[in-house]
C-alpha positions in Angstrom: -3.2 17.4 51.5 -1.5 14.0 50.8 -4.5 12.8 48.7 -4.4 16.0 46.6 -0.7 15.5 45.9 -1.3 11.9 44.9 -4.1 12.9 42.6 -1.7 15.1 40.8 1.3 12.8 40.8 -0.4 9.6 39.5 -1.6 11.1 36.2 1.8 12.8 35.8 3.6 9.5 36.3 1.3 7.8 33.8 1.9 10.5 31.2 5.7 10.3 31.7 5.7 6.5 31.2 3.7 6.8 28.0 5.9 9.6 26.7 8.9 7.4 27.5 7.6 4.5 25.5 6.6 6.8 22.6 10.1 8.3 22.6 11.8 4.9 22.5 9.6 3.8 19.6 10.4 7.0 17.7 14.1 6.6 18.4 14.1 3.0 17.2 12.3 4.1 14.0 14.8 6.9 13.3 17.8 4.6 13.9 16.3 2.1 11.4 15.7 -0.6 14.0 12.0 -0.6 13.2 10.8 -0.9 9.6 7.5 0.9 9.2 7.0 -0.7 5.8 6.4 -4.0 7.6 3.2 -3.1 9.3 1.0 -6.2 9.6 -1.8 -6.7 7.1 -4.9 -8.7 7.9 -5.4 -9.1 4.1 -2.5 -11.3 3.4 -3.8 -14.9 2.8 -7.3 -13.6 2.0 -9.1 -13.1 -1.3 -8.6 -9.7 -3.0 -11.6 -7.4 -2.3 -14.1 -7.5 -5.2 -14.6 -3.7 -5.3 -15.8 -2.2 -8.6 -14.4 1.2 -9.1 -15.0 3.9 -11.8 -12.6 3.1 -14.6 -10.3 6.1 -15.3 -10.1 5.1 -19.0 -13.7 4.2 -19.7 -16.2 6.9 -18.6 -19.2 5.2 -17.2 -17.3 1.8 -16.9 -16.0 0.1 -13.9 -12.9 -1.9 -13.2 -11.8 -4.2 -10.4 -8.8 -6.2 -9.3 -10.9 -9.3 -9.7 -10.8 -8.6 -13.5 -7.2 -9.8 -13.4 -8.0 -13.1 -11.6 -6.6 -16.2 -13.4 -3.1 -14.8 -13.5 -0.8 -13.3 -10.9 -0.9 -9.5 -10.7 0.1 -6.5 -8.6 -2.3 -3.9 -7.1 -0.7 -0.5 -6.5 -2.6 2.0 -4.4 -1.3 5.5 -5.2 -2.3 9.1 -5.4 -1.3 12.1 -7.5 -0.7 14.2 -4.3 1.7 11.5 -2.9 5.5 12.3 -3.1 6.6 8.7 -2.5 4.3 7.6 -5.3 6.2 9.8 -7.7 9.5 8.3 -6.4 8.3 4.7 -7.1 7.2 5.4 -10.7 10.4 4.1 -12.3 10.3 0.9 -10.4 6.6 0.3 -11.3 7.5 0.9 -15.0 10.1 -1.9 -14.7 7.7 -4.2 -12.9 5.0 -3.7 -15.6 7.3 -5.5 -18.0 7.1 -8.6 -15.8 3.6 -8.6 -14.3 0.3 -6.8 -14.9 -0.4 -4.0 -12.4 -3.8 -2.7 -11.4 -3.8 0.8 -10.0 -6.1 2.2 -7.4 -6.0 6.0 -7.4 -6.7 6.6 -3.7 -8.8 9.7 -2.7 -7.9 11.3 -6.0 -9.7 13.2 -8.7 -9.7 11.7 -12.2 -8.1 14.8 -13.8 -5.3 14.8 -11.2 -4.7 11.1 -11.7 -4.4 11.7 -15.5 -1.9 14.5 -14.9 0.1 12.3 -12.6 0.2 9.5 -15.2 1.1 11.9 -18.0 4.1 13.2 -15.9 5.4 10.0 -14.3 4.3 7.3 -16.7 1.5 4.8 -16.8 2.5 1.2 -15.9 -1.1 0.2 -15.2 -3.3 -2.3 -17.1 -6.3 -0.9 -15.4 -6.9 2.0 -13.0 -9.9 2.5 -10.7 -10.7 5.8 -9.0 -11.3 5.5 -5.3 -12.5 9.0 -4.5 -13.8 8.4 -1.1 -11.2 5.9 0.1 -13.7 3.0 0.5 -11.7 0.6 -1.7 -8.5 1.5 0.2 -10.2 0.6 3.5 -11.3 -2.8 2.1 -7.8 -3.5 1.0 -6.6 -2.6 4.5 -4.5 0.4 3.3 -2.7 2.4 5.9 -1.5 5.0 3.5 -0.1 5.5 0.0 1.7 4.0 -1.7 1.0 0.4 -0.9 1.4 -2.6 -3.2 -0.1 -6.1 -3.0 0.9 -9.2 -4.9 -2.1 -11.4 -5.8 -1.8 -14.9 -7.0 -3.8 -16.4 -9.9 -6.6 -17.6 -7.6 -7.2 -14.1 -6.4 -5.5 -14.5 -3.0 -3.3 -11.7 -1.6 0.0 -13.2 -0.8 2.2 -10.2 -0.1 1.9 -6.6 0.9 4.4 -3.8 0.9 3.7 -0.4 2.5 5.7 2.5 1.2 7.4 3.3 -2.1 9.0 0.5 -4.2 12.7 1.2 -4.6 15.5 -0.9 -6.1 15.9 -2.9 -2.9 12.2 -3.7 -2.6 12.1 -4.6 -6.3 15.1 -6.9 -6.2 14.8 -8.4 -2.7 11.0 -8.7 -2.2 8.8 -8.3 -5.3 10.9 -10.0 -8.1 11.7 -13.1 -6.0 8.0 -13.4 -5.1 6.9 -13.0 -8.7 9.4 -15.6 -9.8 8.1 -18.0 -7.1 4.6 -17.5 -8.4 5.7 -18.2 -12.0 7.4 -21.4 -10.8 4.2 -22.5 -9.1 5.3 -21.9 -5.5 4.0 -19.4 -3.0 6.6 -16.9 -1.7 
């Protein structure tokens, strides 16, 4: 009888401990104590993936982030179905005046991507279509939008998960871009 009770109580206690930790993590996130945009990235400090994608603007052609090597650039992973991607469109338009941006349309159809760009603007120098999400996996993408800053040598030096807003623009990306222009790494 005692063994049967223990067999029931041990898994229940384990579940309650896990539920407690999950609740604490959720509470910290909701209070703003944890910044989910600062998820770690194994890609920072590594070469940008050399993934050739179908070019949205050149039927039959391909485009890759490596095409931009030799100068600093941003890579923005976005999707037409992504609400935060719509919200960051004005910030990307501002950034495109300062640095070239390569877009990766993540798990999207070309016609949907074209519609998105017609509605929200097109800040991209090149756009690759990543229909199956393989390029996103190679970039280490957790979700969309995600933005990477790549230096002239093709090394990823910064990653931001989530939409780019005024704060991210002024406190993270613009200072990092200025540092690159000055010849220092952020």
